[in-house]
N, C-alpha and C positions, 0 to 999 in steps of 0.2 A: 348829441353830446348824452343827451337823456335816452337814447335807445339803447347806448353801451350799458348805463349804470340799469336800466330794465335788464338786462340780457345777464350781469352780472347776478343783481338780485334773485332771478329766475334758476340761474343755476346753483345760487348758496342753497334756495328752500329745497332744489331737490337733491343738493346733496347732503343735506341735514336730514332730509327723510328718508333716503336711502341709507347713509350712515346711522341712522338711529335703530332702523330695523334690522339691520345686517350686523351691525357691530354692538349696538349698547343694549338693546332690549332683548336679553336673554332668558330663557325659561328658569325660573326657582334661583335666579340672581339676587341674593339680600344684600350681599356686602360689596363696598363699604357703607355703612351707615353713618348718614349724615345728621346729627342732632334728632337721633330717633327715627328718622325716617330711612327706608328701604332705598336701595339704588336705585329700582326702577322707577319709584315715584320721582322722585328728584330730578335725575335724569330727563323725564318725561315733562315735568314741569319746566325746565331751562330750555328745553329744545320746544316746547310750546310758546314761551316767551321769545325765544330767537324768532321763531317764523309769525308771531303776531306782529314784531317791530319790522319785520323784514314786508309783512303784509303793509304796514302803515307805510313805508319807505316805497314799496311798490305803488303807493297810491298818489305819492308823490312827483314819481318818475315815468307814471306810465305814459308811453310816447304816443298815445293814438287819440285823436280829437273826435267826439260824439256826432256826429254829421246832424241830427236834429238841432243841437246846439245852434244858438241863433248870437 
């Protein structure tokens, strides 16, 4: 079961990365502005927070054991 969750998390992170660089982060795109913060900054912050959360979940669902661990 953990292997399936791990693969889903990897797919989510890859989709977030590709989607953000292909569609969200465009040169000179400042609108819409949220609380005076340009689009690129707040979307970048949101994507980063999601990737960090996925990394945290990935540490819990990592399917492989350390062979040196006794």
